[in-house]
C-alpha positions in Angstrom: -9.7 -18.8 -4.7 -12.5 -16.7 -4.7 -11.7 -12.9 -4.8 -12.6 -10.2 -2.0 -14.0 -6.8 -3.1 -11.6 -3.6 -1.3 -14.2 -1.6 0.2 -13.7 2.3 0.3 -11.6 1.7 4.0 -9.2 -0.8 2.0 -8.8 1.5 -0.6 -8.1 4.4 1.8 -5.7 2.8 4.2 -3.7 0.7 1.5 -1.9 4.1 0.8 2.0 3.5 1.0 2.0 7.0 2.9 -0.6 5.8 5.1 0.9 2.8 6.2 4.4 4.5 6.1 2.2 6.4 9.6 1.3 3.0 11.1 -2.6 4.2 10.8 -5.1 1.4 12.0 -8.2 0.9 10.4 -11.1 3.7 11.6 -14.6 4.0 11.0 -13.9 7.8 12.1 -14.7 9.8 9.0 -12.1 12.3 9.7 -10.1 10.3 9.7 -11.5 8.6 6.5 -11.4 12.1 5.0 -8.0 12.5 6.1 -6.6 9.2 4.0 -8.6 9.9 1.3 -7.3 13.4 1.1 -3.7 11.1 1.2 -4.7 9.2 -1.9 -6.0 12.5 -3.7 -2.5 13.9 -3.3 -0.8 10.9 -4.4 -3.1 10.8 -7.9 -2.0 14.3 -8.2 1.3 13.7 -8.1 1.1 10.5 -10.4 -0.8 12.2 -12.8 1.7 15.7 -12.8 4.6 13.4 -12.9 2.8 11.0 -16.0 2.1 14.0 -18.1 5.2 15.8 -17.3 7.2 13.4 -18.8 6.3 14.2 -22.1 6.7 17.1 -23.8 3.9 18.3 -25.4 0.3 17.4 -25.1 1.1 16.0 -28.6 4.1 13.3 -27.5 1.0 12.8 -24.4 -1.0 11.6 -26.8 1.1 9.6 -28.9 2.1 7.7 -25.5 -1.3 5.7 -25.3 0.0 4.0 -21.8 0.9 7.2 -20.4 -2.5 8.8 -21.7 -4.3 6.5 -20.4 -2.4 6.6 -17.1 -3.3 10.5 -16.9 -6.6 10.1 -17.5 -7.3 7.2 -15.0 -5.1 9.3 -12.5 -7.6 12.2 -12.7 -10.4 9.9 -12.6 -9.2 8.7 -9.3 -8.7 12.5 -8.0 -12.6 13.0 -8.8 -13.8 9.6 -7.0 -11.8 10.2 -3.4 -13.3 14.5 -3.7 -16.4 12.7 -3.9 -15.5 10.6 -1.3 -15.1 13.2 1.4 -18.0 13.9 3.2 -19.9 17.1 2.7 -18.0 18.7 5.9 -14.5 17.9 4.6 -15.4 19.9 1.3 -17.1 22.9 3.2 -13.9 23.0 5.2 -12.0 23.9 1.9 -14.0 25.9 0.3 -11.7 27.4 -2.0 -10.4 24.0 -3.3 -12.3 23.4 -7.3 -14.8 20.1 -6.4 -17.1 21.3 -8.5 -14.7 21.4 -11.9 -13.4 17.8 -10.2 -16.6 16.6 -10.7 -17.2 18.6 -14.4 -13.0 16.6 -15.0 -14.5 13.3 -14.3 -17.6 13.4 -16.4 -15.7 14.2 -19.0 -12.9 11.7 -18.4 -15.4 8.9 -18.1 -18.3 9.6 -20.3 -16.4 11.6 -23.2 -13.4 9.3 -22.6 -13.1 8.5 -26.6 -12.7 12.7 -27.4 -10.7 13.8 -24.8 -9.0 16.6 -26.0 -5.1 16.2 -25.3 -4.1 19.5 -25.4 -6.4 20.2 -22.7 -5.7 17.2 -20.4 -2.2 18.2 -21.0 -2.9 21.6 -19.5 -5.0 19.9 -16.7 -2.2 17.5 -15.6 0.5 19.9 -15.9 -0.9 23.2 -15.3 -3.8 22.9 -13.3 -3.3 19.8 -10.8 0.2 20.8 -10.0 -1.6 24.4 -8.6 -4.4 21.9 -6.2 -1.4 19.6 -5.4 0.1 23.0 -4.4 -2.4 24.2 -2.1 -3.4 20.3 -1.0 0.2 19.9 0.1 0.1 21.9 3.9 -3.7 20.4 4.4 -1.9 16.7 4.0 1.4 17.5 5.6 -0.7 18.9 8.7 -2.5 15.4 8.9 1.2 13.4 8.6 
């Protein structure tokens, strides 16, 4: 059995929120930006949830699977941000697009030296602040 490789459109439309609202596939960039923003917020929420289950950075670091999950979810946040059109990012200039790119580079390229304290703070303080800023935008979409 051969496996079909997922496209960005498949990824964007695979969101539970997306399916719940009955959207069909579109090639429209605004639609792709909207679905990508929904996924971005979902990844943020997952990172926040996983990191917040640990009481400290040391506890997060000690729980390898949870630590890896937070790293992957934050990496996916940036991957979503990267897929947004320039117009979409320019429409929200107060969001930390450059910081997300820098975070991804650290998470992906310096994985073996990720500082647990920095990851914990990012996922329990910075990510919730970003999610709070994104939630009204996402709510307006849905």
